[in-house]
C-alpha positions in Angstrom: 12.1 -32.4 94.7 13.3 -29.4 96.4 15.2 -26.7 94.7 16.2 -24.6 97.9 19.3 -25.0 99.1 21.1 -25.0 102.8 23.7 -22.7 102.4 26.3 -22.1 105.6 28.8 -18.7 105.0 31.6 -19.0 107.7 33.4 -15.8 108.4 36.6 -16.1 110.6 38.4 -13.0 110.1 38.2 -9.7 111.6 36.0 -7.3 110.5 38.3 -4.7 110.7 41.2 -6.4 109.0 40.5 -6.7 105.2 36.8 -5.8 102.8 37.0 -9.4 102.4 35.0 -9.9 105.4 32.4 -7.2 104.2 32.3 -9.0 100.8 31.2 -12.1 102.4 29.0 -10.6 104.5 27.2 -9.3 101.3 27.1 -12.8 99.5 25.7 -13.8 102.4 23.1 -11.0 102.1 22.3 -11.6 98.4 21.8 -15.4 98.9 19.7 -14.7 102.1 17.3 -13.0 99.7 16.7 -17.0 97.5 18.5 -19.2 99.9 16.7 -20.6 102.5 17.7 -21.5 105.2 20.3 -19.9 105.3 23.5 -19.8 108.2 26.3 -17.0 109.4 28.5 -18.4 111.1 30.8 -16.3 112.8 34.0 -17.8 114.4 37.5 -16.7 115.6 37.8 -12.5 114.9 34.2 -12.8 113.1 32.5 -12.1 116.2 33.9 -8.7 116.5 31.7 -8.2 113.6 28.9 -8.0 116.8 30.9 -5.6 119.0 29.7 -1.4 118.2 32.2 -0.4 115.4 32.4 2.8 113.5 33.4 2.1 110.3 33.8 5.7 109.2 36.8 6.0 111.3 38.2 2.1 110.3 38.1 3.0 106.4 35.1 0.2 106.6 31.8 0.7 104.3 29.4 2.5 107.1 26.9 -1.1 105.3 29.2 -3.1 107.3 26.5 -2.7 110.4 23.1 -2.4 108.9 24.5 -6.8 107.1 23.5 -8.2 110.5 20.1 -7.0 111.2 19.0 -7.2 107.9 20.0 -11.1 107.7 17.7 -11.2 110.7 15.2 -9.4 108.9 15.2 -12.3 106.2 14.9 -14.9 108.4 18.6 -16.0 108.0 20.0 -17.6 111.0 23.4 -16.1 112.8 25.6 -18.5 114.8 28.6 -17.6 116.6 31.2 -20.6 118.1 30.8 -20.6 121.8 34.4 -20.2 122.5 35.5 -17.5 120.4 32.9 -15.4 123.1 34.9 -15.7 125.6 38.4 -15.5 123.9 36.7 -12.3 121.9 33.4 -10.7 122.8 34.3 -10.2 126.9 31.2 -9.5 129.1 29.2 -7.9 126.4 25.5 -9.5 125.7 24.7 -10.7 122.0 22.1 -9.4 120.1 18.7 -11.6 121.0 18.6 -13.1 117.4 22.5 -14.7 117.8 22.9 -17.9 119.2 25.8 -19.8 120.3 26.8 -23.1 119.5 29.8 -25.4 120.3 32.4 -27.3 118.0 30.5 -30.1 117.9 26.8 -28.2 116.9 28.9 -26.0 113.8 30.1 -29.3 112.6 26.9 -30.3 112.2 25.7 -27.3 110.9 28.3 -27.5 108.0 27.9 -31.2 107.3 24.1 -30.9 106.4 24.6 -27.5 104.3 24.3 -28.3 100.3 26.9 -25.3 100.0 29.3 -23.9 102.8 31.4 -20.3 101.3 33.9 -19.9 103.7 35.7 -16.5 104.3 38.6 -17.4 106.3 41.6 -15.6 108.1 43.7 -14.0 105.7 47.2 -16.2 105.7 49.8 -13.4 105.7 
């Protein structure tokens, strides 16, 4: 019996709205070292982490821009909901290691996971 767990992190909130997004990224990075496969699903405003941002100007930790490339280096999969790209990403091109997925494909990713760690939009 394999001890490896298929872990999925879902980040939905804006990366600039709350430090919770950064904490979710850090947790995903930590899990990616010992849990493979790991998938990071970006939904809603979470896709904005793929924009060029200036963390210092936004009051965010400077390391926030380094996490996604580190996840790639550790073999994690980064998946973006395609309908959110239309809404938030405008016409920017995606990094080559990010793949798009439909709602159905994301449902399949989540339902095949052993552990799902959601970081949803904070309700005010």
